C-alpha positions, 0 to 999 in steps of 0.5 A: 712334952712337958719337961718333968715328962722327959725325965721318966721316959725309959729307953730300955738301954744299959748304962755303959759305965754302971749298968743301970737304965738310960733315960732321956734327959733334958739340958740347956742344948736340948734332950740327952741320954743320961744315967738313971742313977745320976749323980752317982754315975755321971754318964751322958750321950747325945740323943741323936748320934754324930758319927761326923760330928759337923762334918758336912763332906769330904772333899777328895783330891784336896789335901790340907797344906799343913799336915797332908790330911784330906780336906773336908766341908764343916758346918760351923756356928758362923756358916759353912767352911773348909777345914783339915779332916784331922782336927783338933790336931791340925787346926787349918781352916779356909774360908769358901767365899773369899771377901770382895776387894773393892781396891779402894784405898782406906781413908783412915790409914792410907795404906790398907784397902776396903774389903767386904765381910760379913757379921756373925748375923749375915750382914754385909759391911766393908772394913779395912784389910789391916784389921785390927791395926786399923778399925775403920768400918762402914755399913754401905758399899764403898765408892771411889771418889772425894766429897766436894764440900769437905774433901773426904776421900770416900763416898758411900752408896745408899738406897733411897726412895728416889733410887741409889745415891751417893753420899760422903761417907764422913760422919761429920758431913754425910751430904749427897753427892750428885753424879756429875760431881763424881765424875769431876774428880 
């Protein structure tokens, strides 16, 4: 349906503010219902009724540790998460998938550990758990070990045409490390 045709589709429903007829309009977030006497009356309503918003499921038996209300499973722009049913009064949220803790010490700060995270596009990466104090990030799976060439304290695992191999995680070195060299350390 053309954009101009959307403005003429009648819904035969009166506007709750002024009593004029509601029409289907098109906006940047998709079609919606709006008053036919716009701009005098600015009433708008989503075309699809969303009684629960982005609540997917109520989690019975699980209470919010902050306010004591029931927790719910929600769909957000970065995926599924657990949140309080009294949002926005209570803003408690929890992750569904806890990040994988590799227990490998961060080579940059030497105090934090590398954990697996996901970007907003769904790609997996590993970063220091002390972020934002330490901003170390790698896009490959970390492997405990030391580079025999430059003595950098971290190796990464890459998939190549010959199979999965370990390489030095240092951007200046990046040399391949054989399995025998990683066992010697």
